[in-house]
C-alpha positions in Angstrom: -35.0 126.5 -37.9 -37.4 124.9 -37.3 -36.8 121.3 -38.8 -33.0 121.7 -37.3 -35.4 121.8 -33.9 -37.3 119.5 -34.4 -34.8 117.1 -35.6 -32.7 118.1 -32.3 -35.9 117.8 -30.2 -35.9 113.8 -32.0 -32.6 112.7 -31.1 -32.3 114.1 -27.7 -35.6 112.2 -27.1 -34.4 108.5 -28.6 -30.5 109.4 -26.5 -33.1 109.3 -23.3 -34.8 106.9 -23.8 -32.3 104.6 -25.0 -30.7 105.6 -21.9 -34.0 104.5 -19.9 -34.3 101.4 -21.6 -30.4 100.7 -21.0 -31.4 101.1 -16.8 -34.1 98.7 -17.1 -32.3 96.6 -18.8 -29.6 96.3 -15.9 -32.4 96.5 -13.3 -33.9 93.9 -14.0 -30.2 92.0 -14.9 -29.4 93.5 -10.8 -32.6 91.8 -9.1 -32.2 88.0 -11.5 -29.2 88.3 -9.9 -30.7 87.9 -6.0 -33.4 86.4 -6.6 -30.0 84.0 -7.4 -29.2 81.5 -4.3 -25.8 81.6 -3.3 -24.7 78.4 -2.3 -20.8 77.8 -1.3 -19.5 74.3 -0.4 -17.2 73.6 1.8 -14.7 70.6 2.1 -12.4 68.1 0.2 -12.0 65.5 -1.8 -16.0 64.4 -1.9 -17.0 68.6 -2.5 -14.4 68.7 -5.3 -16.3 65.4 -6.4 -13.0 63.2 -7.0 -12.7 60.7 -10.4 -16.2 62.6 -11.7 -16.9 65.0 -14.0 -18.8 68.2 -12.9 -21.7 67.1 -13.2 -21.5 64.2 -11.3 -20.7 65.8 -8.4 -22.9 65.9 -5.2 -22.8 70.1 -4.8 -23.2 71.0 -8.7 -26.0 68.0 -8.4 -27.9 68.9 -5.5 -28.1 72.0 -7.4 -29.6 71.4 -10.2 -32.5 69.5 -7.3 -33.4 72.8 -6.2 -34.3 74.1 -9.1 -36.4 71.6 -10.3 -38.0 72.0 -7.5 -39.2 75.4 -7.9 -36.0 76.9 -5.8 -33.7 79.5 -7.6 -30.6 77.8 -6.1 -27.3 78.6 -8.2 -24.6 77.1 -9.1 -22.4 76.3 -6.0 -19.1 78.3 -5.6 -17.1 75.4 -4.2 -13.9 75.6 -1.5 -12.1 71.5 -2.1 -9.4 70.0 -2.3 -8.3 66.4 -2.8 -6.4 65.2 0.7 -7.8 68.7 2.7 -7.6 67.7 6.4 -10.1 70.0 8.7 -7.2 73.0 9.9 -6.1 73.0 5.9 -9.6 73.4 4.2 -9.4 76.5 7.6 -6.2 78.1 6.2 -7.8 78.0 2.8 -10.9 80.5 3.6 -8.0 82.2 4.8 -6.0 82.6 1.6 -8.5 82.7 -0.1 -12.4 84.6 2.1 -15.6 83.6 0.3 -17.7 86.7 0.1 -21.3 86.7 1.6 -23.7 86.4 2.7 -25.0 82.1 1.1 -28.6 81.1 1.3 -27.1 77.8 1.7 -23.9 76.4 3.1 -23.0 72.6 3.8 -19.4 70.5 4.7 -18.8 67.8 5.3 -14.4 67.9 6.5 -12.4 64.6 8.1 -11.5 61.8 6.0 -8.3 63.4 5.3 -8.1 64.1 9.7 -9.8 59.7 10.6 -6.9 58.4 7.6 -4.0 60.5 9.2 -4.4 59.4 12.3 -5.2 62.7 14.1 -6.9 62.1 17.4 -11.4 63.1 17.7 -10.4 65.5 20.3 -8.4 68.0 17.9 -10.8 67.5 16.0 -13.7 69.0 17.7 -11.8 71.8 18.0 -11.3 72.7 15.1 -14.7 71.6 13.1 -16.4 73.5 15.5 -14.2 76.6 14.0 -14.9 75.8 10.5 -18.8 75.2 11.5 -18.8 78.8 13.5 -17.0 80.6 10.1 -19.4 78.5 8.5 -22.8 80.3 10.1 -21.0 83.0 9.2 -20.6 83.0 5.5 -24.6 81.9 6.0 -25.0 85.9 7.3 -24.9 83.9 10.9 -27.6 81.9 10.1 -27.5 78.6 11.2 -30.4 77.1 9.9 -28.9 77.7 6.3 -26.1 75.5 7.1 -26.2 72.1 6.4 -23.4 69.5 7.3 -22.6 66.4 6.2 -21.3 63.3 8.1 -18.3 61.7 6.0 -18.2 59.0 4.0 -17.1 54.6 4.8 -13.8 54.2 2.9 -13.3 51.2 4.2 -15.8 49.4 2.1 -14.4 50.5 -1.1 -11.4 47.9 -3.2 -8.5 50.9 -2.6 -8.8 49.7 1.6 -8.2 46.0 1.2 -5.9 44.5 2.8 -6.7 47.3 5.6 -9.2 46.8 8.9 -12.0 47.7 7.6 -14.0 47.3 11.1 -11.6 49.4 12.5 -11.9 52.5 10.5 -15.8 51.9 10.8 -16.0 52.6 14.1 -13.5 55.3 14.0 -15.1 57.0 10.4 -18.3 56.6 13.7 -16.6 58.4 15.8 -16.0 61.0 13.6 -19.1 61.2 12.5 -20.8 61.5 16.3 -18.0 64.8 16.9 -19.2 67.1 13.4 -23.5 65.3 14.2 -22.9 67.1 17.8 -21.5 69.9 17.1 -24.4 70.4 14.1 -27.0 69.8 16.8 -25.4 72.8 18.9 -25.3 74.6 16.8 -28.3 74.1 15.6 -27.1 73.8 11.7 -28.9 71.1 9.7 -28.1 67.5 9.4 -28.1 64.2 7.0 -25.9 61.3 7.8 -25.3 59.0 4.7 -22.2 57.1 6.1 -25.4 53.9 6.4 -26.1 54.9 2.5 -22.1 55.1 1.2 -22.0 51.5 3.3 -23.3 49.9 0.2 -20.9 50.3 -1.6 -18.9 46.8 0.4 -21.6 44.5 -2.0 -22.1 47.1 -5.3 -18.7 48.9 -7.1 -21.5 51.1 -9.6 -21.8 53.6 -6.7 -17.5 53.9 -5.9 -15.7 55.8 -8.9 -12.9 54.1 -11.6 -10.4 55.4 -8.8 -11.9 52.5 -6.8 -11.7 54.5 -3.6 -14.3 57.4 -4.3 -18.0 57.3 -4.4 -19.5 57.4 -8.4 -22.1 59.5 -9.8 -24.5 57.7 -9.1 -23.8 57.6 -5.0 -23.2 61.2 -5.2 -27.2 60.9 -6.4 -28.1 59.2 -3.3 -26.6 61.7 -1.1 -28.3 64.4 -3.3 -31.5 62.3 -2.2 -31.0 62.0 1.4 -29.9 66.3 1.8 -32.6 67.2 -0.2 -35.7 67.2 2.2 -33.1 68.8 4.8 -32.1 72.0 2.6 -36.1 72.7 0.6 -36.9 73.2 4.4 -34.5 75.0 5.0 -34.6 77.7 1.7 -39.1 76.8 1.6 -38.8 78.5 5.5 
């Protein structure tokens, strides 16, 4: 009888310890998930990385670079599609709202507004609304939102035969707006447009489709954005 009782107590203790160990593992996993910073990238073809591999997308490269600097940034959640304008990005967010909060939110949108000939007043109104949404996804912290300027596609082979100077002027006008709105909201800003124009004399900065940036170009964007983002996250 005593032997049977001892066996029962032994089994009960083992089950209890096993349950505690399982609970410890669950807590450890939860703590690890909590320590990983969430990153949301909003945009169009430039954010989704048209014509480059997954690892060459600039948000993916940025997250990887942050990790090498000791900032535990998770893989970015990307809401972007080739061809999207400001209103189309907004509609996508209405349809499937990202579940925040995010420690970092990037916003790069507007090239298709310019390409389709939409006016700047409309862009300002829709971009401002998107920026407010981005701040909301960042738990109301505008300082954790990064606005990225629109690159100049007019220097690419795709623009051959078009008025490249006009494209540049219009891109600059759209960028003036997103810069002003970012400053007004208290968000971060990185101007990658001057660097994008180096593609005029360096085909290695253009993807095989002759229009979108290559992984090398995106790497340059990350190098420009990294000091700004580190300042946001290390503050």
